[in-house]
N, C-alpha and C positions, 0 to 999 in steps of 0.2 A: 595360724591360718591353714586351710585345708589344701590337699592335693586333689585336683579335679580331673577326672577322665571323661572326655566327651566322645562317646562311642556312636559311630554310624555304621550301617550295614551296606556293603557294596552289592553290586549285582550278584544275585545268587547266594549272598551271604546269610548264614544263620537258618538252618533247619528248613530250607526251602521257602523262606519268607519273601525272597526276591529283593530287588533293589528299591529304587525310589518310587516305583509304582506307576510310572508313566505320567500322564497329564494330571498330576495331583498337586502341583505347586511345590514339589519337593526342592526345586532349585532355588526357591526364594524369590528370584526376579527373572523375568524373561530377558532375552537379548535386547540391547539398546533401551532398557527401561530406566536407565539413570543410576542403577546400582553398580557396585564394583564389578568389573569384568576383566577376564583374562584376555590374552592376545587371541586374535582371530574371531572375536565376537562371541566366544563362549562365556557363559555365566561363571563368575569367579568360583574356583574350587570344584567346578563340575567336570571340566575336561572334555566337553562335547560341543560340537558345533550346533548352533540354533538358527532357525529361520524366524522371521518376525512373529512374535506372540507364541512361539512354541515353547514347551517345557521339556526338560531332559527326560528321556525314557529310562536311562540307567546311569547312575553316577558312581564313580569310583574314587572320589576324593571329598573332603568336607564341603558341604553346601553352605550357601550364604548365611542361613540362620545359625549354623554351627559356628561359623567364623565370628558372627556378631555376639553369640553367647560367650565364646572364648574371650573376646575383647572385654565384655562386662566382668568376667571373673578376674581377668588380669588387672583391670582398673581397680578392683576391690582388693587386690593384693594376693589372690590365690595363685597357685602354681597349676598351670593347665597343660594337659596333654590331649591331643586329638588322635583318635584311632579309627581307622576305617577297616572293619572286619569283613573279609570275604569268605569266611568258613566258620564252622562251629569251633574248630581248634583255635582260631584267632579270638573268638568270643571267650572261649574258656581261658585263654591266657590273661585276658582282662579280669575275669571273675576270680581267678586264682589269687589275685592281689588282695582280695578281701578275706582270705583265710585267717583263722585264728591260730595261735600257737598250737603245736601238736598236742592232742589229747592222749591220755593214758590208754583209752580204748582203741586208738588208731583211727578214729573217724575224722573226716575232714569237716570242719565246722566254720561258719562265718564268724568274724570277729565283731562283737557288738560295740567295741570301742575303737573301731577303725577310724583313722583320720582322712581316709580317702572317700571322695564323693563321686558317685556315678551318675552321669547324665546320658540318656539314650535318645538320640535323634531319630525320629520315626516318621515315615510317610503314611504308614498303615498300622492298624492294631496288630496285624500279623507279624510285623517286624518286632514290635514290643513283646509279643508272645514268644518269639524266637529267643530273645534274651532271657526272659523269665524261665523259659524251658531249660536253658543251660544252667541257670542258677539252681533249679530243682535237681537237675542231673548231678550237679557237683555235690550238693549238700544233703540230699536225701539218703539216709543210711539204709543198707540192705535190711529186709525184714528180720533176718537172722541175727543182726547186730543192733537191733533197736535199743537205744540207751534209756535208762530210767529217767533222765531229765528231759525227755521229749514228751510233750503234752499228749494225753490219751486220744484226743481228736485230731491229731496231726501225724503226718508222715515226714514232715520237714520242719526244721527249726525256723525261727524268724529269719527271713531272707533280708539281705542288705537293702536299704531303701534305694529307690530309683527316682531321678528327676526325669520327667518326660518332656522332650523338646519337640513339639509338633513341627514338621517341615511344611505342612500345608496350613497357612494361617487362616484360610477361609473355611476350613472344615468345621461344621457344627455338630457332627454326629459321631466323631471318634471318641475314644474313652476319655481322653484328656478333657474334651468339651463336656462330656457327661459328668465328670467329677469336678468341674469348675476349676481346673488347674490353669495356671498361667500359660499363655501361648507366645507372648513376646519374649525373645531371647534374653533381654535384660531382666525381665520379671522372673523368668525361669531361674536365672543366676541368683537373683535376690532371694527366691524361695529356698534355694539350696543353702545359702549362707545365713539367712535370717528367719526362714519360715519354720514350719512344723512338719513332723513326720506323721502321715496318716496311714494306718494299717488297714489292709483290705483283705477280703476273702479271696481265695484262689480255688478255681476248679481244676482238679487233676482228673485225668481219664485213664482208662485201662489200655489205651494205645501208647502210653508212655509220654504223652504230651500234657499241656496245660491249656486252660481257657481263661483269659483275663477279662473278657467281656461277655461273649455269648456265642451260641451256635444255632444254626437253622438247619433242621433235618428235613430233607426232601428236595427234589429237583424240579426243574422247569423244562418245557419243550422249547423248540426253536423260536416260537412266537412269544416266549417269556411267560407262558401260562403254567401254573402249578400242575405237576403230574401226581395224581393221587397214588398213595402207596399204603400197604398194610403192614402193621407191626404192633408188637406189644410195648406199651409205654408205661413205665411204673415210676412213681416218685415215693420213695419209702414204701409204705403199705398201700398207697392209693394207686389204682389202676385207671389211667386216663384213656387207654384204648386196649382192648383185649386181643387185638389182632384181626378182628373181623371188620373194623371200620375202614373206610377209604379216607385216610388222613391227607389233607391237602397242605398242611404246614404243621411243624412242631418246633417251637422255640424253647431253647434252654438258656436262661439268662442269669448271669452273675451280676451284670450291670444292666444297662437299658437297651442293649443291642437287640435288633430284631423284634422290638416291641410291636411293630406293625408290619403286616405282610399283605400286599395287594389290597390295601385299604381296610384290612381287618385288624382290629386291635387285639394283639395276642397277649403280651405281658402287661400286667397291671401296674406294677411298680418295682423296678429293679433296685435292689439295695445291696451293694457289695460289702456291707459291714454287718449284716445280721446273721451270718453263719449258715444261711440257707440258700438254695438255688430255687428259682422260680421257673416253672415249666408250664407250657400251654400247648394244646393241640387243637387244630381247627378241623372240624368234621362236617361234611354236608349231611343234613337231615331232611328227609322228605316229610312235609307237613300236609296232612289230609284234612280238609274241612268239608262239611256237608254242603252239597250243591255247588262246590267250587272245584276247579282243577287242582290237582296236587301241586305244591310248590316246594322249592328247595331253599332252606335257610342254612346259614353257617353257624354251627354251635361251637363255641370256644370253651374248652374245659381246662381249668387251671388247678395247680397244686404247688405247694412249697414244701421243701424237705431238705434232708441232708444229702441224699443221693438220688440219681435218676438213671434208669437203664432203658435202652431202646433195642428191641429184638426184631429185625426185619423178617417178613414172612415170604416175600416174593423176590428173592435174589438180591442183586446189588442195590444199595440205597445211597443216594448222594447226600452230602451235607456241606455246609460252610461253617468252619470253626474259627472265630475271630477273623472272618473274611477269607480264610485259606480253604480251598476246595479239597474235599476228600470223599471217599466212598467206603462202604463196608458191606459185607454179606453176613456178618456175625453180630452177636450182641455187643453193644458198646455201652459203657457206663461212665458217668461223671460223678464226682463227689466233692464236697466242699472241704477246704482247709481254712478254718476261721483265722483271719488275721495273719496269714502266712507270708504275704508280701506287703510292700509299703511304697508309698510315693511321697515326694516332697511337695507340700502344699503351701500356698501363700499365707 
């Protein structure tokens, strides 16, 4: 039987991904809902006081879905350890347990025959990204020490599989939902013990991070309206914008995230197993017709390829990467790592 590590991220834990994400259902049950509760009316394992119907804004102990998942593993005979990581170093300590025996070239490599199984409890895709990012940081060899047994289209070896335990059971748009992965804690445990491993493409970027689902480039104003921006957007040899267009949205998809923006269909079909990234830009185009007033329509340009780059033309450019906000004034690039990471599927 396996040893299972149930990893959760505490407030501020893991590459800035934050804690439970606020009113996202991360606690599993609200106060007085009939679920297991700790003293003082706080949801079991959460350690925070709740008013009626409120969800925990930041948790520092295992949440109810984690406890239920642990129970399912224990009933199946697995040895379970719950870890709440509040920093990258604490995540790294968990990941280090998946190391293979020392190699002759001195590289740290994951053990493909490890008997340890990793379950990551996440309230947001950004939290999942934080863990995958640390996996990449640990196992990606320096360019100067690239080994001969690493695939030509990879910068990392096969990363250890992860079971995703969603902390918000009602979310229908997160990566677990897109992939059709189990959401019930008992079914997640069953997938780890009896399911299959599904390998997925990973987007790496030149900022040193990763993207497990997708990114949306461009910001909005205080009213939530898209703020047009200019920049050169290239997908392999295809130029979606040469820098003269006023782009209102740019979606970079490994999965199905950001397929729609403000009612506009951007990405056509996200496929995290085809080795390519799908990119779309939405650009307003003035249409002139004889005897009619000019009108503006939104033109969506799409391309698929191995890599994408975005070069801002007008200063700082905002973006959301797996739901995590960021900005840049310089060229940013994403590229695919085919089959680099994996999940446990039913």
